[in-house]
C-alpha positions in Angstrom: 227.5 265.5 31.2 230.6 266.6 29.2 233.4 264.1 28.6 236.8 265.3 30.0 238.7 264.0 27.0 241.8 265.5 25.5 240.9 267.3 22.3 242.5 264.6 20.0 240.6 261.8 21.6 237.3 263.7 21.4 237.9 264.2 17.7 238.7 260.6 17.0 235.7 259.3 19.1 233.1 261.5 17.5 234.5 260.9 14.1 234.0 257.2 14.8 230.4 257.8 15.8 229.7 260.2 12.9 230.4 257.6 10.2 228.0 255.0 11.7 224.6 255.3 10.0 221.2 254.9 11.6 220.5 251.4 12.6 218.8 249.5 9.8 218.9 245.9 11.1 218.4 244.5 14.6 219.0 240.9 15.9 216.6 239.8 18.5 216.8 236.5 20.5 213.5 234.6 20.7 212.5 231.6 22.7 209.5 229.1 22.6 210.2 227.7 26.0 207.0 227.7 28.2 204.8 228.6 25.2 203.6 225.0 24.5 205.1 225.4 21.0 207.5 222.6 20.3 209.9 224.5 18.1 213.6 225.6 18.6 214.5 229.1 19.7 215.7 231.4 16.9 217.5 234.6 16.2 215.2 237.1 14.4 216.5 239.7 12.0 214.3 242.8 12.1 214.2 245.5 9.5 214.6 249.0 11.1 214.9 251.0 7.9 212.0 253.6 7.8 212.2 253.6 4.0 211.6 249.8 3.8 208.2 248.5 3.0 208.6 246.1 5.9 209.1 248.9 8.5 206.5 249.4 11.2 203.8 247.1 10.0 201.7 244.3 11.3 203.2 240.8 10.7 200.9 238.9 8.3 197.7 239.6 10.1 194.5 239.9 8.2 192.4 241.3 11.1 192.9 243.3 14.2 194.1 240.8 16.9 193.4 242.9 20.0 191.8 241.1 22.9 189.7 243.7 24.7 189.4 242.1 28.1 190.5 245.2 29.9 189.4 247.8 27.3 185.9 248.8 26.3 184.8 248.2 22.7 184.5 251.9 22.1 188.0 252.5 23.3 189.3 249.7 21.1 187.6 251.1 18.0 189.1 254.5 18.6 192.6 253.1 18.9 192.5 250.6 16.0 192.9 252.7 12.9 194.9 250.2 10.7 193.5 248.9 7.4 192.2 245.3 7.4 191.9 245.1 3.6 195.5 243.9 3.0 197.9 241.7 4.8 201.2 243.8 5.1 204.6 242.3 4.9 206.3 241.1 8.1 208.9 243.2 9.7 210.9 240.1 10.7 212.9 239.4 7.5 214.8 236.3 8.6 214.7 233.7 11.3 217.7 231.5 12.2 216.5 228.4 14.2 218.9 226.8 16.7 219.7 223.1 16.3 218.1 222.2 19.7 214.9 222.9 21.6 214.2 224.7 24.9 217.6 226.5 25.2 216.0 229.8 26.3 218.1 232.2 24.4 218.3 235.1 26.8 221.2 237.5 26.2 223.5 238.1 23.3 226.7 239.9 22.6 229.3 240.7 19.9 232.6 238.9 19.6 234.2 242.3 19.2 233.0 245.5 20.9 236.0 247.1 22.6 237.0 250.1 20.5 240.5 251.7 20.7 241.0 255.3 19.5 243.7 254.3 17.1 241.5 251.5 15.7 237.9 252.7 15.6 236.8 250.5 12.7 235.3 247.6 14.8 233.9 244.8 12.6 231.0 243.0 14.2 230.8 239.7 12.3 230.0 237.2 15.0 227.2 237.2 17.5 227.5 235.1 20.6 224.3 233.4 21.9 224.6 231.7 25.3 221.6 229.7 26.4 220.2 230.5 29.8 218.7 227.1 30.6 220.5 224.5 28.4 224.0 226.2 28.9 224.8 225.8 25.2 226.7 228.5 23.4 226.0 229.3 19.7 228.2 231.5 17.5 226.3 233.2 14.7 228.0 234.5 11.5 226.4 237.9 10.6 229.3 239.1 8.6 228.7 237.0 5.5 225.0 238.1 5.1 223.8 240.6 7.7 220.2 240.2 6.7 220.3 236.4 6.7 222.7 235.2 9.5 223.8 231.6 9.8 225.5 229.4 12.4 229.2 229.6 12.4 231.1 226.3 12.2 234.0 225.3 14.4 236.0 222.2 14.9 234.5 219.5 17.1 235.8 218.9 20.6 236.6 215.6 22.3 237.0 214.8 26.0 238.0 211.5 27.7 234.9 209.6 28.6 236.1 208.9 32.2 236.5 212.6 32.9 233.0 213.4 31.6 231.4 210.6 33.7 233.4 211.7 36.7 232.0 215.2 36.4 228.5 213.8 35.8 228.7 211.9 39.1 229.5 215.2 40.8 226.6 217.1 39.1 224.0 214.5 38.0 221.8 217.2 36.4 224.2 217.1 33.4 222.5 214.0 32.0 219.0 215.7 32.2 220.1 218.9 30.5 222.4 217.7 27.7 220.2 215.0 26.2 222.4 215.1 23.1 223.1 212.1 20.9 226.8 211.4 21.2 229.4 209.3 19.4 232.2 207.3 21.0 235.4 207.2 19.1 238.9 205.9 19.7 241.3 208.9 19.5 244.7 208.2 17.9 247.4 207.3 20.4 245.0 206.6 23.2 243.4 203.4 24.5 240.5 205.3 26.2 237.3 206.1 24.3 236.4 209.7 24.0 233.1 211.7 23.7 232.5 213.6 20.5 230.6 216.8 21.4 228.2 217.2 18.5 224.5 216.7 17.8 224.4 215.9 14.1 227.0 215.7 11.5 225.6 218.6 9.5 225.8 220.8 12.6 229.3 219.8 13.6 231.1 222.5 15.5 228.2 225.0 15.4 227.5 224.7 19.1 229.5 224.5 22.3 227.5 221.8 24.1 226.5 221.8 27.8 228.7 218.9 28.7 231.7 220.8 27.6 230.8 223.8 29.7 230.0 221.5 32.7 233.2 219.5 32.3 235.7 222.4 31.8 234.1 225.0 34.0 231.7 223.3 36.4 229.3 226.2 35.5 225.9 226.5 34.0 223.0 228.8 33.1 224.9 231.2 30.9 223.9 234.8 30.5 225.6 238.0 29.3 228.6 237.8 26.9 231.0 240.7 26.2 234.3 240.9 24.4 237.4 241.8 26.4 240.1 244.2 25.4 242.4 241.3 24.3 239.7 240.0 22.0 238.5 237.0 24.1 234.9 236.7 25.1 233.6 236.6 28.6 230.3 235.1 29.5 228.7 235.5 33.0 227.1 232.4 34.5 224.2 232.3 37.0 224.8 228.9 38.6 226.5 225.5 38.6 225.3 222.5 36.6 222.9 221.5 39.4 221.1 224.8 39.6 222.7 226.1 42.7 223.7 229.8 42.7 227.3 230.3 41.7 229.0 233.4 40.2 231.9 233.7 37.9 232.6 233.6 34.1 233.5 231.3 31.3 236.0 232.4 28.7 235.9 231.8 24.9 238.9 232.3 22.5 238.1 235.4 20.4 239.4 233.8 17.2 238.6 230.1 17.3 235.7 230.4 19.8 236.9 227.4 21.7 236.0 227.2 25.3 239.1 228.0 27.3 237.6 227.4 30.8 237.0 229.6 33.8 238.1 233.3 33.6 238.5 234.0 37.3 241.1 232.6 39.7 239.9 229.5 41.5 239.4 231.2 44.9 237.5 234.2 43.5 234.1 232.8 42.6 231.3 234.9 44.1 228.2 233.1 45.5 226.0 234.2 42.5 226.2 236.1 39.2 224.2 237.6 36.4 225.7 240.6 34.5 228.9 242.5 34.3 230.6 245.6 32.8 234.2 246.7 32.8 236.3 249.9 32.4 239.7 249.0 30.8 241.5 252.2 31.6 240.9 251.7 35.3 241.5 247.9 35.2 238.2 247.2 36.9 235.2 244.9 36.3 231.9 245.0 38.1 229.5 242.1 38.3 226.1 241.7 39.8 224.3 238.9 41.6 221.5 236.6 40.2 219.3 233.9 41.8 219.4 230.2 42.5 217.6 228.6 39.5 217.0 225.4 41.5 214.4 227.5 43.3 213.6 230.7 41.4 213.8 228.9 38.1 210.4 227.4 38.8 208.8 230.8 39.4 208.7 233.5 42.0 207.7 232.3 45.5 207.5 234.8 48.3 208.6 232.0 50.7 212.0 232.1 49.0 212.7 235.6 50.4 215.2 235.8 53.3 216.5 232.3 52.4 219.5 233.3 50.3 217.8 232.4 46.9 218.2 236.0 45.6 221.6 237.6 45.4 222.6 240.7 47.3 226.3 241.5 46.4 228.0 243.8 43.9 231.4 242.4 43.1 234.5 244.4 42.1 237.3 242.6 40.1 240.8 243.4 39.1 240.5 243.0 35.3 244.0 242.1 34.6 244.6 239.8 37.6 241.2 238.2 37.4 240.7 238.4 41.1 237.8 239.6 43.3 239.0 242.7 45.2 235.8 244.1 46.9 232.2 243.2 47.6 229.3 245.4 48.5 226.3 244.0 50.4 223.3 245.9 49.0 220.8 244.3 51.3 219.0 241.0 51.7 217.0 240.0 48.6 218.0 243.3 46.8 218.8 241.3 43.7 221.2 243.7 41.8 220.8 242.6 38.1 221.8 245.3 35.6 225.1 247.2 35.8 226.6 249.8 33.5 229.7 252.0 33.5 229.6 255.5 32.0 230.9 255.4 28.4 233.5 258.0 29.1 236.6 255.8 29.4 238.2 258.1 32.0 235.2 258.0 34.3 235.5 255.3 36.9 231.8 255.3 37.8 228.5 253.7 36.9 225.1 252.6 38.1 223.5 249.3 39.2 219.8 248.7 39.6 218.4 246.3 42.2 215.4 244.4 40.9 213.6 243.5 44.1 214.4 246.5 46.3 213.9 249.1 43.5 217.1 251.0 44.5 219.6 252.5 42.1 223.2 252.7 43.3 226.0 254.8 41.9 229.5 253.3 42.3 232.7 255.2 41.7 236.4 255.0 42.3 237.7 256.9 45.4 240.9 258.6 44.3 242.3 258.8 47.8 242.1 255.1 48.4 241.9 253.8 44.8 239.0 251.7 46.0 235.4 251.6 44.6 232.6 253.2 46.7 228.9 252.5 46.3 226.2 255.0 47.3 222.5 255.0 46.9 221.4 257.3 44.1 217.6 256.9 44.6 214.9 254.4 44.6 211.7 253.8 42.6 208.5 254.5 44.4 206.6 251.6 45.9 202.9 251.0 45.3 200.3 249.7 47.7 198.5 247.0 45.7 195.0 245.7 46.3 193.9 242.2 45.4 197.5 241.0 45.1 199.3 241.6 48.3 198.7 243.2 51.7 202.1 244.8 51.7 203.7 247.5 49.6 205.3 246.3 46.4 208.5 247.7 44.9 209.2 247.8 41.2 211.0 244.9 39.5 213.7 246.6 37.4 215.3 244.4 34.7 217.5 246.5 32.4 219.5 249.7 32.6 221.0 251.5 29.6 223.1 254.7 29.5 223.2 256.9 26.5 226.5 257.2 24.6 227.1 260.8 25.7 226.4 259.8 29.4 223.6 262.3 29.6 220.7 260.0 30.3 220.0 256.7 32.1 217.1 254.5 31.1 215.4 251.9 33.3 212.8 249.2 32.6 210.3 248.5 35.3 209.0 245.1 34.3 206.5 244.6 37.1 204.8 248.0 37.1 205.2 248.5 33.4 207.0 251.8 32.9 210.3 252.9 31.2 212.0 255.7 33.1 214.5 258.3 31.8 216.9 259.9 34.3 219.2 262.9 33.6 222.7 262.2 35.0 223.9 265.5 36.4 227.1 266.5 38.1 225.6 266.4 41.6 225.4 262.6 41.2 221.6 262.6 41.8 219.7 261.3 38.8 216.6 263.4 38.0 213.5 261.8 36.5 212.8 263.6 33.2 210.8 261.1 31.2 208.4 258.2 31.8 206.1 256.1 29.6 204.0 253.0 30.4 204.1 250.1 27.9 202.2 247.5 29.8 202.7 246.1 33.3 200.6 244.8 36.1 199.0 248.0 37.4 197.0 249.0 34.3 193.5 250.4 34.7 190.7 247.7 34.6 193.1 244.9 35.4 193.1 242.5 38.4 195.3 244.8 40.4 194.0 248.0 42.0 196.5 250.6 43.2 195.2 252.2 46.4 198.3 254.4 46.9 201.2 255.5 44.7 203.9 258.1 45.3 203.9 259.3 41.6 200.7 258.3 39.8 197.4 260.1 40.1 195.6 257.3 38.3 196.4 253.9 36.9 197.7 253.9 33.3 195.6 252.8 30.4 196.5 249.6 28.5 198.7 250.2 25.4 197.5 249.4 21.9 199.8 249.8 18.9 198.7 249.1 15.4 195.6 247.2 16.8 197.9 245.0 19.0 197.2 245.0 22.7 200.6 244.9 24.5 200.8 242.5 27.3 203.7 242.0 29.7 206.1 244.7 31.0 209.2 246.4 29.5 212.2 244.2 29.9 215.2 244.4 27.6 216.3 247.9 26.3 218.5 249.0 23.5 219.3 252.5 22.6 220.4 253.9 19.2 223.9 255.5 19.0 222.4 259.0 18.6 220.2 258.4 21.6 216.9 259.3 19.9 215.3 255.8 19.6 214.9 253.4 22.5 213.8 249.8 21.5 212.2 247.5 24.1 210.9 243.9 24.3 208.7 242.6 27.0 209.9 239.1 28.1 212.1 238.7 31.1 212.3 234.9 31.8 209.8 232.5 30.3 208.8 230.8 33.5 208.2 234.2 35.3 206.5 235.5 32.1 204.0 232.7 32.4 203.4 233.3 36.1 203.0 237.1 36.0 201.7 237.7 32.5 199.9 234.6 31.2 198.4 236.6 28.3 202.0 237.3 27.1 202.5 233.5 26.6 199.3 233.3 24.6 199.7 236.5 22.5 203.5 236.6 22.2 206.0 239.4 22.7 206.3 242.7 20.9 209.2 245.0 20.1 208.4 248.7 20.5 210.2 251.9 19.6 210.2 254.8 22.1 211.0 258.2 20.7 213.4 260.1 23.0 213.6 263.9 23.5 217.4 264.2 23.9 217.3 268.0 24.6 214.9 268.4 27.5 214.0 264.8 28.2 210.8 262.9 27.6 209.6 259.6 26.2 206.8 258.7 23.7 205.7 255.4 22.2 206.1 255.5 18.4 202.7 254.3 17.2 204.0 253.6 13.7 206.4 250.9 14.8 205.5 247.4 16.0 207.1 244.0 15.7 204.5 241.4 16.6 206.2 238.2 17.7 202.8 236.8 18.5 202.3 236.4 14.7 205.3 234.1 14.1 204.7 231.3 11.5 205.3 228.6 14.2 203.2 230.4 16.9 203.7 233.1 19.5 207.2 233.4 21.0 209.0 235.5 23.6 211.4 238.1 22.4 214.4 239.2 24.5 217.8 240.8 23.8 218.4 243.4 20.9 221.6 244.3 19.1 222.5 246.3 16.1 225.4 245.4 13.7 226.2 249.1 13.4 226.8 249.4 17.1 224.6 250.2 20.1 224.7 251.7 23.6 225.2 248.4 25.3 228.1 247.1 23.2 230.5 250.1 22.9 233.4 250.0 25.3 236.2 252.5 24.6 239.7 251.4 25.7 
């Protein structure tokens, strides 16, 4: 799909892309929540340089760790060809632990990511890490030492104690979640004691604590952060402090990283939220719907369907006025999670994937009415499953990524286990051109038997890379700037991981590289690349979001 840019803008944009080298480092958020390992979450720095001795090797294992429950011993011996005589170096070259436990680091994002044609030298020096469960916000300095990041320090914040206690009475769950040692101090010029928001003196200012988010915004369960054209940082929230579904955004100052408050106008909060994307030239922001963590946070329960636990709306916002202008009802329990605009800044269109219904919608701006229109672009096939359910089961799609040239769309199917590559053509009907299975629940020899599928002739084989059996299903995706390498992790949300893939909790996550045919389409697992998070020094952990300091396909927004 060609970009309809003026010649000057095309030249500037592709000059910007040309000077960026291949990705050499990746930052991956990792959590120990639900793993029975009493350790804090951490940010892993992964070496992606093929010339490095740390590239594509097992992490400090002396023997093949494959658990062959679903594979025959003959099949395992054929697939395990790695040497066991030497313990290779780990590919994770640095780990930055957080100051607290059980945060559930989920998504991450850069403090700068919106590129203008007259200023294409974007410097990514700060990485924002919102916590999905604790609602803390960490700011990580990656500019000082990109291979050894550290927590960035900011000034401490104080709030009047009466205001905090008043908010706590409205949302009692604050007390349970924060659990932070606090200090009461007498501010100058005031007779009222105040609450100092810090955990320890040495960590002063490295964290925006939950009580600050609760008090200023009445929001909680923070998810996707993105930088705005004006430099501030927008973070989508999934609920309120009590775990009820509640959409909207919290806003950070792009320079001081102080919490400003809510972004949207007071009367514009949608009933639920999860992710968002925006198109500056068209002054539009699109956000999706999440789920009520008070219910779904404990695991998936079919009894919660048709009870309003799972979101169904696609929300359209006026970016400059911060107001909700349109809403699309995508169907009960559709759960639209991931949304992306095309990268072409003049194209007011994009795609949203619905996790529970398996439907992909294309949305676009209608020039006649200047309003956004949503249309079904296709749906993933359903599979009739034996031994699990008597009804047909759709895919559970988690992430959606569009290549920087807007030619291909990639979709992760966490429940079935495949990554799908669609070609985006001018007839607005995505065409499936690539597919690869990297785990999932419908593998051959597993507890689930597929008695009917619209695409598969037989159930896929379990995946083994460098003697490591891959459990779980593809979740978070990240695509290189040239579109030739697709990286994937396999943890969605720790509680659901434990429910659907208990072996993933025991064995830990992996990070894989999928080689992409950018000419004709096609996907293939790179068998020479594996990051084994099951071999971490403190025990197996769950890996989630991926970002490159040199830029990636989920961070670049052209203004």
